[in-house]
N, C-alpha and C positions, 0 to 999 in steps of 0.2 A: 848361519850365524852361530858363533860359539857363545855359550852361556855368559862367559865373562865379558862379552862385548856389550851386554845390556846392563841397564841399571835398574835395581829394584828399590823403588821409593816405599818407605815404610812410614805410615802415619798412624800413631797409636799414643794415647796420652799416658799409658802405663810404661814407665821407664824400664821395668824388668822385662816386659813383653817386647819392647823395642830392642833391647839387648839380645834377647833370646832369638828373635827373628833375624837380626843382623848376623848373629853367630851362625845360625842355620844357613843363611844365604852364603856366607863366606865359605862354610864347609862344603857347600855344593858348587863352589867355583863361581858364584854370583856376586855382583857388586852392590852392596846395600847402601842406601842413603836414608837415614832415619829423620823423622820430624815428630815433634811433640804435639802438633795440632794441625788441623786442616788449614787454618789461616797461614801458618808458617810455611806449609807446602805451597800454597797459592802465591805467597810473596816471593818464593824462590824462582818463579818464572816457569815457562813451558819447557819441558825436557826436549833436548835436541836429538840425541841418538835414540836407539831402541830402548824402551823402558816399559815398566809396568808399575802398578801401584798396589801394594798390600795395605788394605784400609780397614781399620776398626770401625764398627757401625756406631757404637755408643760412645760419644766423646762430649765434653763440655763445649759450649759455643757451637760451632758448626759441627753437626754430626757427620758420620760417613755418608749417609744418604744426601744430606745437604751439600756436601762437597761434590758428590757425583753430579747433582743438579747444576751446581755452579760451574763445574768443568764443562758440562754440556753447553751451558749458556755462553761460555768463553771459547767454544770450539776446541777444547783440549781433549784429544781423542785417546789419551793414554789408557790402555786397558786396565781394568780394576778387578782385583781379587779381594772380596770382602771376607773378613774374619770376625767372629763374634762369639761371646759366651752367653748371649741372651737373644738368640735369633728366634724368629717364628716364621711360619709359612708365608703370610702376607708380606712380611718384610723382605724375605728372600725373593719372592715373585716380583716385587717392585724393583729390586736391585737388578735382577736378571733381565726383566723387560726393558730396563733403562740401559742395558748393554754390558753389564758386569760379566766377566768371564766365568766366575764361580762365586759361591757363597758358602764358606766353610764354617761350621759350628765347632767351637772348642769343646772338648779336646779333639784335635785332629792329628793324624799321623804326619810326621815330618816329610816322609817321602811323597805323600799326597799333595802337600802344599808345594813342595819343590816342583813336582810334575805340572801342577796348575800354573805356577809362576813361569815355567819354561814355555808352556803353551801360550801364556799371555805375552811373553816377549816375542815369540814367533808371530803372533797376531799383530803386534805393533810394527814389526818389520814389514808385513804386508800392507798395513794401513799407511805407513810412511811412504812406501813405494808407490801406492795408488795416489797418494797426495802429490808426490813429485810429478807423476804422470799427468795428473789433472792440471798442475801449474804449467807444465810444458805445453800442453794442448792450448791452454788459455793464452799463453804468450803468442803462440802461432796465430790464434784467432785475432788477437789484437793487432797483428801485422797486416791483416786484410784491410783493404780500403772499404769504405761504406758500401760501394757497389758490389765488391767481391763478397762482402758479408751477406748481402741480399741474395746473391747467387748461391752461396753456401747454404743458407737456410732453405732455399727452394730445392736445391739438389738433394739434401738429406730428407726432404719430404717425398722424394721420388719423382719429381717433375723432370720431363725431358727438356732438351735445349729449346725446342720450339715453344713448349709451354711456358718456360721461364721467360723467353723473349716476349711472349704475349702478356705475361704478368707485369713485366717491368717496362714494357713499351720500347723495347730495343730490338735490333735485328738479330737474327740467329747467329750470324757470323761473329758479332760482338760478344754474345753470350758464350760462344765457344772459347774465345780468348780469355774471358773472365774465369770461366770454369777451369781452363788449363792452369791459369795462375793460382787459383784456389788450391788445386791439387798439388802444385809445386810448393806453395808456401806451407801447406799443411803436411807435406811429405807423405801423401796418401797415394796408394796404388790403385784404389778402387773406390766406388761409391760406398760399398759395404764398410770399408775401413774408415771412410769419412763419417759414416753414421756411428760407428763404434766410438770414434773420438768424441763426437758430440754427446753421446750418452755418458761417457766417462767424465766429461767436463761439466755435465749437467746443463748443457746448452741446447737441448732439443726444443725447438719452437713449438708452441701449442697450435 
């Protein structure tokens, strides 16, 4: 991904800081989109393409940490880079544990911020790719009949056709047919690949 292909959302209540950060992004070939508050950012909707968020910690109304929590509640996975002039260790630990890419204390070097932003954009590309893969797998799972889904769940548990037949009260030949259809619909070449799909989609039965 080229840097210019991603968007850098800037959320800071200080207009001078917003302008400075936007200017820095443009000088590095990045595309900035500034917001004056966390609420303004949330109202703009979920970013579509590769993006990251450069976020001030201390703001009136929703703070940066509040926004991070709200994004998590809404399943907005955009990577966050925190910046602050009043940081402390507990605050930075909280932010990083909650998934922030980095926590930079002012004054920071421009090149360091740009490097972290690019890392955050790269992370978002990977996150969105994984999300698309999960959605594809789930669509395939939804194409299975109820019986095929039962067979799928038992196959990824490691049961053999004979064992699955016993579990479902069916003959082994019928299970072989269902299993073949499962493999075809899921476009899987092996049981191992089927298990990987289930893990990626968060569909592993207990």
